[in-house]
C-alpha positions as CSV (number, residue, x, y, z in Angstrom):
1,M,-13.3,-22.4,-21.8
2,E,-13.6,-18.7,-22.8
3,N,-16.0,-18.1,-19.9
4,E,-13.6,-19.7,-17.4
5,R,-10.9,-17.2,-18.4
6,I,-13.2,-14.2,-18.3
7,T,-14.8,-15.0,-14.9
8,P,-11.6,-14.5,-12.8
9,A,-10.8,-11.3,-14.7
10,L,-14.3,-10.0,-14.0
11,Q,-14.1,-11.0,-10.4
12,L,-10.9,-9.1,-10.0
13,L,-12.2,-6.0,-11.8
14,R,-15.3,-6.1,-9.6
15,S,-13.2,-6.5,-6.5
16,F,-10.9,-3.6,-7.4
17,S,-13.9,-1.5,-8.4
18,R,-15.7,-2.1,-5.0
19,V,-12.5,-1.3,-3.0
20,N,-11.8,1.8,-5.1
21,K,-15.4,3.1,-4.8
22,T,-15.5,2.6,-1.1
23,M,-12.0,4.1,-0.5
24,M,-12.9,7.2,-2.7
25,R,-16.0,7.9,-0.6
26,F,-13.7,8.1,2.5
27,V,-11.0,10.1,0.6
28,Q,-13.8,12.6,-0.3
29,K,-14.9,12.7,3.3
30,T,-11.4,13.1,4.6
31,A,-10.7,15.9,2.2
32,A,-14.0,17.7,2.9
33,D,-13.5,17.3,6.7
34,N,-10.2,19.2,6.3
35,D,-11.5,21.9,3.9
36,L,-9.6,20.4,1.0
37,S,-10.7,19.3,-2.4
38,V,-9.9,15.8,-3.5
39,P,-7.3,17.0,-6.0
40,Q,-5.7,19.1,-3.2
41,Y,-5.7,16.2,-0.8
42,T,-4.3,13.9,-3.6
43,I,-1.4,16.4,-4.3
44,L,-0.5,16.6,-0.6
45,V,-0.3,12.9,-0.1
46,T,1.6,12.5,-3.3
47,I,4.3,15.0,-2.3
48,A,4.5,14.0,1.4
49,P,6.7,10.9,1.1
50,V,9.3,12.6,-1.0
51,K,9.0,16.2,0.5
52,E,9.3,17.9,-2.9
53,M,8.4,17.3,-6.5
54,T,7.9,19.3,-9.6
55,Q,4.4,20.2,-10.6
56,K,4.9,18.2,-13.8
57,E,5.8,15.1,-11.8
58,V,2.8,15.5,-9.5
59,G,0.6,15.7,-12.6
60,E,2.2,12.5,-14.0
61,K,1.6,10.6,-10.7
62,T,-1.9,11.9,-10.0
63,F,-3.3,12.0,-13.6
64,L,-4.9,15.3,-12.7
65,P,-5.7,17.5,-15.7
66,K,-3.3,20.5,-15.9
67,S,-6.0,23.1,-15.2
68,T,-7.2,21.1,-12.1
69,L,-3.7,20.6,-10.9
70,S,-2.8,24.3,-11.3
71,Q,-6.0,25.4,-9.5
72,A,-5.5,23.0,-6.7
73,V,-1.8,23.9,-6.3
74,E,-2.7,27.6,-6.2
75,G,-5.2,26.9,-3.4
76,L,-2.7,24.9,-1.4
77,V,-0.1,27.7,-1.8
78,Q,-2.6,30.3,-0.7
79,A,-3.6,28.2,2.3
80,G,0.0,27.9,3.3
81,Y,0.2,24.1,2.9
82,L,2.6,24.1,-0.1
83,E,5.5,26.2,-1.1
84,R,6.2,26.7,-4.8
85,Q,9.4,28.0,-6.5
86,P,10.8,27.9,-10.0
87,V,13.2,25.1,-10.8
88,E,16.7,26.5,-11.2
89,D,17.4,25.0,-14.6
90,N,13.9,25.5,-16.0
91,R,12.1,28.7,-14.8
92,R,8.9,27.5,-16.4
93,E,8.7,24.4,-14.2
94,M,7.7,24.7,-10.6
95,L,9.1,22.8,-7.6
96,L,6.4,22.0,-5.0
97,S,7.2,21.2,-1.4
98,L,5.2,20.8,1.7
99,S,5.4,23.7,4.1
100,Q,5.7,23.1,7.9
101,Q,2.0,23.9,8.1
102,G,1.2,21.3,5.4
103,E,3.2,18.6,7.2
104,T,1.5,19.4,10.5
105,M,-1.9,19.3,8.8
106,L,-1.2,15.9,7.1
107,K,0.0,14.4,10.4
108,G,-3.2,15.6,12.0
109,I,-5.3,14.0,9.2
110,H,-3.5,10.7,9.8
111,K,-4.6,10.7,13.4
112,Q,-8.2,11.7,12.7
113,E,-10.8,9.1,13.6
114,G,-12.7,8.1,10.5
115,S,-10.1,9.4,8.1
116,I,-9.1,7.3,5.2
117,H,-5.7,6.7,6.9
118,Q,-7.3,5.4,10.1
119,L,-9.8,3.2,8.2
120,T,-7.1,1.8,6.0
121,A,-5.0,1.0,9.1
122,G,-8.1,-0.7,10.6
123,A,-8.6,-2.8,7.4
124,V,-5.0,-3.8,7.4
125,G,-5.4,-4.8,11.0
126,T,-8.0,-7.4,10.0
127,L,-5.3,-9.3,8.0
128,S,-2.6,-11.6,9.3
129,E,1.0,-10.7,8.4
130,E,1.0,-13.4,5.8
131,E,-2.3,-12.3,4.3
132,F,-1.0,-8.7,4.1
133,A,2.3,-9.7,2.6
134,G,0.5,-11.9,0.0
135,L,-1.9,-9.1,-0.8
136,L,1.0,-6.6,-1.4
137,R,2.8,-9.2,-3.5
138,A,-0.3,-9.8,-5.6
139,H,-0.9,-6.1,-6.1
140,E,2.8,-5.6,-7.2
141,Q,2.5,-8.5,-9.6
142,I,-0.7,-7.1,-11.2
143,A,0.7,-3.6,-11.3
144,D,4.0,-4.8,-12.9
145,F,2.0,-6.7,-15.5
146,F,0.0,-3.6,-16.4
147,D,3.2,-1.4,-16.4
148,E,4.8,-3.9,-18.8
149,K,1.8,-3.8,-21.1
150,A,1.8,0.0,-21.0
151,K,5.5,0.1,-22.0
152,E,4.8,-2.3,-24.9
153,E,1.9,-0.1,-26.0
154,D,4.0,3.1,-25.7
155,A,6.8,1.4,-27.8
156,T,4.5,0.8,-30.7
């Protein structure tokens, strides 16, 4: 009985691990092909959908250590891909936003053959609409479960 419960959990962990490992290989390649580090690329794609975010928020979303985050942000600012300015109410906090050059560069990456974006689009294209919708629902359900457990753990 115990093994029957463990087996699906292990299957799921192995499946996620395999997808994550393969995707990270292509994230690394996409970053390197565009003269970015993986942390820099991660920061750009984290900020892109919302246009601006505090450095603290980026750190919370990416789980990058503060020193790695600071170094990556500095490189992106120097390259002209990010703009950084102090938050009005809190001069110690920095507001990060994509520059026009950063937006243009990311749009270019999305179109690059062999980029993680193109490969992910290709993978999605192998699924029917129903399969894709089901996959997203399943991921949301799993993520919600883990979020709930994290909240419970934080409350104790």
